[in-house]
LUMVEX-359745 format. One record per residue: x, z, y of N, C-alpha, C in turn. Coordinates in pm, whole numbers, plus 50000, padded with zeros to 5 digits. Layout:
// LUMVEX-359745
<r><n_c1>X</n_c1><n_c3>Z</n_c3><n_c2>Y</n_c2><ca_c1>X</ca_c1><ca_c3>Z</ca_c3><ca_c2>Y</ca_c2><c_c1>X</c_c1><c_c3>Z</c_c3><c_c2>Y</c_c2></r>
...
***
This chain:
// LUMVEX-359745
<r><n_c1>50840</n_c1><n_c3>50952</n_c3><n_c2>50476</n_c2><ca_c1>50748</ca_c1><ca_c3>50887</ca_c3><ca_c2>50418</ca_c2><c_c1>50751</c_c1><c_c3>50941</c_c3><c_c2>50275</c_c2></r>
<r><n_c1>50645</n_c1><n_c3>50974</n_c3><n_c2>50228</n_c2><ca_c1>50622</ca_c1><ca_c3>51029</ca_c3><ca_c2>50069</ca_c2><c_c1>50664</c_c1><c_c3>50923</c_c3><c_c2>49956</c_c2></r>
<r><n_c1>50693</n_c1><n_c3>50968</n_c3><n_c2>49836</n_c2><ca_c1>50750</ca_c1><ca_c3>50895</ca_c3><ca_c2>49774</ca_c2><c_c1>50687</c_c1><c_c3>50781</c_c3><c_c2>49701</c_c2></r>
<r><n_c1>50559</n_c1><n_c3>50829</n_c3><n_c2>49705</n_c2><ca_c1>50425</ca_c1><ca_c3>50731</ca_c3><ca_c2>49665</ca_c2><c_c1>50405</c_c1><c_c3>50613</c_c3><c_c2>49762</c_c2></r>
<r><n_c1>50403</n_c1><n_c3>50632</n_c3><n_c2>49893</n_c2><ca_c1>50407</ca_c1><ca_c3>50545</ca_c3><ca_c2>49992</ca_c2><c_c1>50531</c_c1><c_c3>50449</c_c3><c_c2>49976</c_c2></r>
<r><n_c1>50642</n_c1><n_c3>50508</n_c3><n_c2>49953</n_c2><ca_c1>50762</ca_c1><ca_c3>50429</ca_c3><ca_c2>49931</ca_c2><c_c1>50737</c_c1><c_c3>50333</c_c3><c_c2>49831</c_c2></r>
<r><n_c1>50668</n_c1><n_c3>50362</n_c3><n_c2>49701</n_c2><ca_c1>50660</ca_c1><ca_c3>50304</ca_c3><ca_c2>49619</ca_c2><c_c1>50528</c_c1><c_c3>50181</c_c3><c_c2>49653</c_c2></r>
<r><n_c1>50444</n_c1><n_c3>50216</n_c3><n_c2>49708</n_c2><ca_c1>50330</ca_c1><ca_c3>50119</ca_c3><ca_c2>49732</ca_c2><c_c1>50373</c_c1><c_c3>50019</c_c3><c_c2>49824</c_c2></r>
<r><n_c1>50464</n_c1><n_c3>50033</n_c3><n_c2>49945</n_c2><ca_c1>50533</ca_c1><ca_c3>49949</ca_c3><ca_c2>50034</ca_c2><c_c1>50628</c_c1><c_c3>49856</c_c3><c_c2>49958</c_c2></r>
<r><n_c1>50704</n_c1><n_c3>49904</n_c3><n_c2>49888</n_c2><ca_c1>50795</ca_c1><ca_c3>49821</ca_c3><ca_c2>49774</ca_c2><c_c1>50695</c_c1><c_c3>49715</c_c3><c_c2>49688</c_c2></r>
<r><n_c1>50565</n_c1><n_c3>49770</n_c3><n_c2>49636</n_c2><ca_c1>50500</ca_c1><ca_c3>49694</ca_c3><ca_c2>49549</ca_c2><c_c1>50450</c_c1><c_c3>49578</c_c3><c_c2>49645</c_c2></r>
<r><n_c1>50398</n_c1><n_c3>49629</n_c3><n_c2>49754</n_c2><ca_c1>50353</ca_c1><ca_c3>49515</ca_c3><ca_c2>49851</ca_c2><c_c1>50416</c_c1><c_c3>49440</c_c3><c_c2>49902</c_c2></r>
<r><n_c1>50546</n_c1><n_c3>49467</n_c3><n_c2>49923</n_c2><ca_c1>50668</ca_c1><ca_c3>49372</ca_c3><ca_c2>49976</ca_c2><c_c1>50703</c_c1><c_c3>49290</c_c3><c_c2>49867</c_c2></r>
<r><n_c1>50683</n_c1><n_c3>49326</n_c3><n_c2>49720</n_c2><ca_c1>50732</ca_c1><ca_c3>49231</ca_c3><ca_c2>49628</ca_c2><c_c1>50610</c_c1><c_c3>49121</c_c3><c_c2>49606</c_c2></r>
<r><n_c1>50462</n_c1><n_c3>49162</n_c3><n_c2>49621</n_c2><ca_c1>50384</ca_c1><ca_c3>49059</ca_c3><ca_c2>49616</ca_c2><c_c1>50234</c_c1><c_c3>49128</c_c3><c_c2>49685</c_c2></r>
<r><n_c1>50183</n_c1><n_c3>49042</n_c3><n_c2>49769</n_c2><ca_c1>50086</ca_c1><ca_c3>49076</ca_c3><ca_c2>49857</ca_c2><c_c1>49985</c_c1><c_c3>49101</c_c3><c_c2>49740</c_c2></r>
<r><n_c1>49876</n_c1><n_c3>49228</n_c3><n_c2>49792</n_c2><ca_c1>49773</ca_c1><ca_c3>49250</ca_c3><ca_c2>49670</ca_c2><c_c1>49649</c_c1><c_c3>49266</c_c3><c_c2>49781</c_c2></r>
<r><n_c1>49575</n_c1><n_c3>49276</n_c3><n_c2>49714</n_c2><ca_c1>49402</ca_c1><ca_c3>49327</ca_c3><ca_c2>49732</ca_c2><c_c1>49434</c_c1><c_c3>49485</c_c3><c_c2>49734</c_c2></r>
<r><n_c1>49340</n_c1><n_c3>49551</n_c3><n_c2>49799</n_c2><ca_c1>49342</ca_c1><ca_c3>49709</ca_c3><ca_c2>49802</ca_c2><c_c1>49304</c_c1><c_c3>49767</c_c3><c_c2>49644</c_c2></r>
<r><n_c1>49211</n_c1><n_c3>49688</n_c3><n_c2>49587</n_c2><ca_c1>49166</ca_c1><ca_c3>49733</ca_c3><ca_c2>49492</ca_c2><c_c1>49274</c_c1><c_c3>49705</c_c3><c_c2>49349</c_c2></r>
<r><n_c1>49362</n_c1><n_c3>49615</n_c3><n_c2>49358</n_c2><ca_c1>49458</ca_c1><ca_c3>49576</ca_c3><ca_c2>49305</ca_c2><c_c1>49568</c_c1><c_c3>49707</c_c3><c_c2>49284</c_c2></r>
<r><n_c1>49611</n_c1><n_c3>49734</n_c3><n_c2>49412</n_c2><ca_c1>49671</ca_c1><ca_c3>49859</ca_c3><ca_c2>49429</ca_c2><c_c1>49622</c_c1><c_c3>50007</c_c3><c_c2>49357</c_c2></r>
<r><n_c1>49502</n_c1><n_c3>50006</n_c3><n_c2>49394</n_c2><ca_c1>49451</ca_c1><ca_c3>50114</ca_c3><ca_c2>49354</ca_c2><c_c1>49440</c_c1><c_c3>50116</c_c3><c_c2>49203</c_c2></r>
<r><n_c1>49402</n_c1><n_c3>50032</n_c3><n_c2>49128</n_c2><ca_c1>49407</ca_c1><ca_c3>49999</ca_c3><ca_c2>48977</ca_c2><c_c1>49545</c_c1><c_c3>50018</c_c3><c_c2>48915</c_c2></r>
<r><n_c1>49640</n_c1><n_c3>49990</n_c3><n_c2>48991</n_c2><ca_c1>49781</ca_c1><ca_c3>50004</ca_c3><ca_c2>48948</ca_c2><c_c1>49828</c_c1><c_c3>50166</c_c3><c_c2>48959</c_c2></r>
<r><n_c1>49763</n_c1><n_c3>50244</n_c3><n_c2>49031</n_c2><ca_c1>49780</ca_c1><ca_c3>50383</ca_c3><ca_c2>49037</ca_c2><c_c1>49667</c_c1><c_c3>50472</c_c3><c_c2>49008</c_c2></r>
<r><n_c1>49598</n_c1><n_c3>50422</n_c3><n_c2>48916</n_c2><ca_c1>49479</ca_c1><ca_c3>50519</ca_c3><ca_c2>48876</ca_c2><c_c1>49518</c_c1><c_c3>50659</c_c3><c_c2>48810</c_c2></r>
<r><n_c1>49640</n_c1><n_c3>50694</n_c3><n_c2>48753</n_c2><ca_c1>49688</ca_c1><ca_c3>50814</ca_c3><ca_c2>48718</ca_c2><c_c1>49719</c_c1><c_c3>50922</c_c3><c_c2>48835</c_c2></r>
<r><n_c1>49720</n_c1><n_c3>50836</n_c3><n_c2>48983</n_c2><ca_c1>49768</ca_c1><ca_c3>50943</ca_c3><ca_c2>49083</ca_c2><c_c1>49629</c_c1><c_c3>50992</c_c3><c_c2>49113</c_c2></r>
<r><n_c1>49618</n_c1><n_c3>51134</n_c3><n_c2>49157</n_c2><ca_c1>49499</ca_c1><ca_c3>51192</ca_c3><ca_c2>49205</ca_c2><c_c1>49460</c_c1><c_c3>51107</c_c3><c_c2>49345</c_c2></r>
<r><n_c1>49314</n_c1><n_c3>51077</n_c3><n_c2>49349</n_c2><ca_c1>49265</ca_c1><ca_c3>51005</ca_c3><ca_c2>49458</ca_c2><c_c1>49332</c_c1><c_c3>51050</c_c3><c_c2>49609</c_c2></r>
<r><n_c1>49317</n_c1><n_c3>51162</n_c3><n_c2>49620</n_c2><ca_c1>49359</ca_c1><ca_c3>51235</ca_c3><ca_c2>49747</ca_c2><c_c1>49523</c_c1><c_c3>51220</c_c3><c_c2>49784</c_c2></r>
<r><n_c1>49585</n_c1><n_c3>51209</n_c3><n_c2>49683</n_c2><ca_c1>49742</ca_c1><ca_c3>51168</ca_c3><ca_c2>49698</ca_c2><c_c1>49747</c_c1><c_c3>51022</c_c3><c_c2>49738</c_c2></r>
<r><n_c1>49681</n_c1><n_c3>50951</n_c3><n_c2>49674</n_c2><ca_c1>49686</ca_c1><ca_c3>50798</ca_c3><ca_c2>49688</ca_c2><c_c1>49630</c_c1><c_c3>50778</c_c3><c_c2>49843</c_c2></r>
<r><n_c1>49536</n_c1><n_c3>50831</n_c3><n_c2>49873</n_c2><ca_c1>49485</ca_c1><ca_c3>50810</ca_c3><ca_c2>50007</ca_c2><c_c1>49585</c_c1><c_c3>50879</c_c3><c_c2>50111</c_c2></r>
<r><n_c1>49652</n_c1><n_c3>50975</n_c3><n_c2>50089</n_c2><ca_c1>49752</ca_c1><ca_c3>51031</ca_c3><ca_c2>50187</ca_c2><c_c1>49852</c_c1><c_c3>50909</c_c3><c_c2>50201</c_c2></r>
<r><n_c1>49913</n_c1><n_c3>50900</n_c3><n_c2>50080</n_c2><ca_c1>50028</ca_c1><ca_c3>50756</ca_c3><ca_c2>50077</ca_c2><c_c1>49960</c_c1><c_c3>50655</c_c3><c_c2>50154</c_c2></r>
<r><n_c1>49864</n_c1><n_c3>50605</n_c3><n_c2>50154</n_c2><ca_c1>49800</ca_c1><ca_c3>50482</ca_c3><ca_c2>50184</ca_c2><c_c1>49792</c_c1><c_c3>50526</c_c3><c_c2>50337</c_c2></r>
<r><n_c1>49759</n_c1><n_c3>50612</n_c3><n_c2>50372</n_c2><ca_c1>49740</ca_c1><ca_c3>50659</ca_c3><ca_c2>50547</ca_c2><c_c1>49854</c_c1><c_c3>50657</c_c3><c_c2>50604</c_c2></r>
<r><n_c1>49967</n_c1><n_c3>50712</n_c3><n_c2>50534</n_c2><ca_c1>50101</ca_c1><ca_c3>50702</ca_c3><ca_c2>50572</ca_c2><c_c1>50135</c_c1><c_c3>50545</c_c3><c_c2>50623</c_c2></r>
<r><n_c1>50116</n_c1><n_c3>50445</n_c3><n_c2>50510</n_c2><ca_c1>50150</ca_c1><ca_c3>50313</ca_c3><ca_c2>50536</ca_c2><c_c1>50072</c_c1><c_c3>50242</c_c3><c_c2>50647</c_c2></r>
<r><n_c1>49931</n_c1><n_c3>50295</n_c3><n_c2>50668</n_c2><ca_c1>49857</ca_c1><ca_c3>50233</ca_c3><ca_c2>50790</ca_c2><c_c1>49904</c_c1><c_c3>50323</c_c3><c_c2>50900</c_c2></r>
<r><n_c1>49917</n_c1><n_c3>50419</n_c3><n_c2>50914</n_c2><ca_c1>49970</ca_c1><ca_c3>50493</ca_c3><ca_c2>51044</ca_c2><c_c1>50101</c_c1><c_c3>50443</c_c3><c_c2>51105</c_c2></r>
<r><n_c1>50180</n_c1><n_c3>50409</n_c3><n_c2>51012</n_c2><ca_c1>50303</ca_c1><ca_c3>50335</ca_c3><ca_c2>51066</ca_c2><c_c1>50316</c_c1><c_c3>50210</c_c3><c_c2>51081</c_c2></r>
<r><n_c1>50190</n_c1><n_c3>50149</n_c3><n_c2>51061</n_c2><ca_c1>50178</ca_c1><ca_c3>49998</ca_c3><ca_c2>51097</ca_c2><c_c1>50291</c_c1><c_c3>49894</c_c3><c_c2>51008</c_c2></r>
<r><n_c1>50297</n_c1><n_c3>49925</n_c3><n_c2>50886</n_c2><ca_c1>50354</ca_c1><ca_c3>49849</ca_c3><ca_c2>50813</ca_c2><c_c1>50298</c_c1><c_c3>49771</c_c3><c_c2>50714</c_c2></r>
<r><n_c1>50176</n_c1><n_c3>49761</n_c3><n_c2>50740</n_c2><ca_c1>50061</ca_c1><ca_c3>49674</ca_c3><ca_c2>50682</ca_c2><c_c1>50025</c_c1><c_c3>49551</c_c3><c_c2>50755</c_c2></r>
<r><n_c1>50008</n_c1><n_c3>49477</n_c3><n_c2>50698</n_c2><ca_c1>49881</ca_c1><ca_c3>49345</ca_c3><ca_c2>50776</ca_c2><c_c1>49832</c_c1><c_c3>49264</c_c3><c_c2>50639</c_c2></r>
<r><n_c1>49732</n_c1><n_c3>49182</n_c3><n_c2>50704</n_c2><ca_c1>49681</ca_c1><ca_c3>49102</ca_c3><ca_c2>50596</ca_c2><c_c1>49696</c_c1><c_c3>48969</c_c3><c_c2>50607</c_c2></r>
<r><n_c1>49708</n_c1><n_c3>48866</n_c3><n_c2>50505</n_c2><ca_c1>49727</ca_c1><ca_c3>48729</ca_c3><ca_c2>50497</ca_c2><c_c1>49575</c_c1><c_c3>48661</c_c3><c_c2>50503</c_c2></r>
<r><n_c1>49613</n_c1><n_c3>48540</n_c3><n_c2>50509</n_c2><ca_c1>49477</ca_c1><ca_c3>48465</ca_c3><ca_c2>50518</ca_c2><c_c1>49365</c_c1><c_c3>48484</c_c3><c_c2>50405</c_c2></r>
<r><n_c1>49418</n_c1><n_c3>48553</n_c3><n_c2>50285</n_c2><ca_c1>49333</ca_c1><ca_c3>48568</ca_c3><ca_c2>50175</ca_c2><c_c1>49272</c_c1><c_c3>48706</c_c3><c_c2>50185</c_c2></r>
<r><n_c1>49331</n_c1><n_c3>48793</n_c3><n_c2>50275</n_c2><ca_c1>49309</ca_c1><ca_c3>48909</ca_c3><ca_c2>50293</ca_c2><c_c1>49369</c_c1><c_c3>49020</c_c3><c_c2>50208</c_c2></r>
<r><n_c1>49492</n_c1><n_c3>48989</n_c3><n_c2>50155</n_c2><ca_c1>49558</ca_c1><ca_c3>49083</ca_c3><ca_c2>50086</ca_c2><c_c1>49672</c_c1><c_c3>49126</c_c3><c_c2>50175</c_c2></r>
<r><n_c1>49712</n_c1><n_c3>49266</n_c3><n_c2>50143</n_c2><ca_c1>49793</ca_c1><ca_c3>49343</ca_c3><ca_c2>50220</ca_c2><c_c1>49923</c_c1><c_c3>49268</c_c3><c_c2>50194</c_c2></r>
<r><n_c1>49994</n_c1><n_c3>49278</n_c3><n_c2>50293</n_c2><ca_c1>50119</ca_c1><ca_c3>49243</ca_c3><ca_c2>50314</ca_c2><c_c1>50214</c_c1><c_c3>49313</c_c3><c_c2>50404</c_c2></r>
<r><n_c1>50346</n_c1><n_c3>49347</n_c3><n_c2>50354</n_c2><ca_c1>50440</ca_c1><ca_c3>49421</ca_c3><ca_c2>50445</ca_c2><c_c1>50474</c_c1><c_c3>49354</c_c3><c_c2>50549</c_c2></r>
<r><n_c1>50475</n_c1><n_c3>49432</n_c3><n_c2>50650</n_c2><ca_c1>50511</ca_c1><ca_c3>49393</ca_c3><ca_c2>50813</ca_c2><c_c1>50684</c_c1><c_c3>49400</c_c3><c_c2>50796</c_c2></r>
<r><n_c1>50721</n_c1><n_c3>49303</n_c3><n_c2>50847</n_c2><ca_c1>50880</ca_c1><ca_c3>49276</ca_c3><ca_c2>50859</ca_c2><c_c1>50929</c_c1><c_c3>49356</c_c3><c_c2>50975</c_c2></r>
<r><n_c1>51003</n_c1><n_c3>49425</n_c3><n_c2>50994</n_c2><ca_c1>51039</ca_c1><ca_c3>49502</ca_c3><ca_c2>51103</ca_c2><c_c1>51199</c_c1><c_c3>49498</c_c3><c_c2>51112</c_c2></r>
***
């Protein structure tokens, strides 16, 4: 997993977040790089959503 994907996962594990919050926190990262890291998390089934629609890390 890329360093950015690892960072995103750690942030979501610490606090469930909406997608726009995650994007806003990483505005300095090129969009393509961000989407690649986000895709890594989604492909690995490491995320789910809570009742409010926040992304939550899956406990494995």
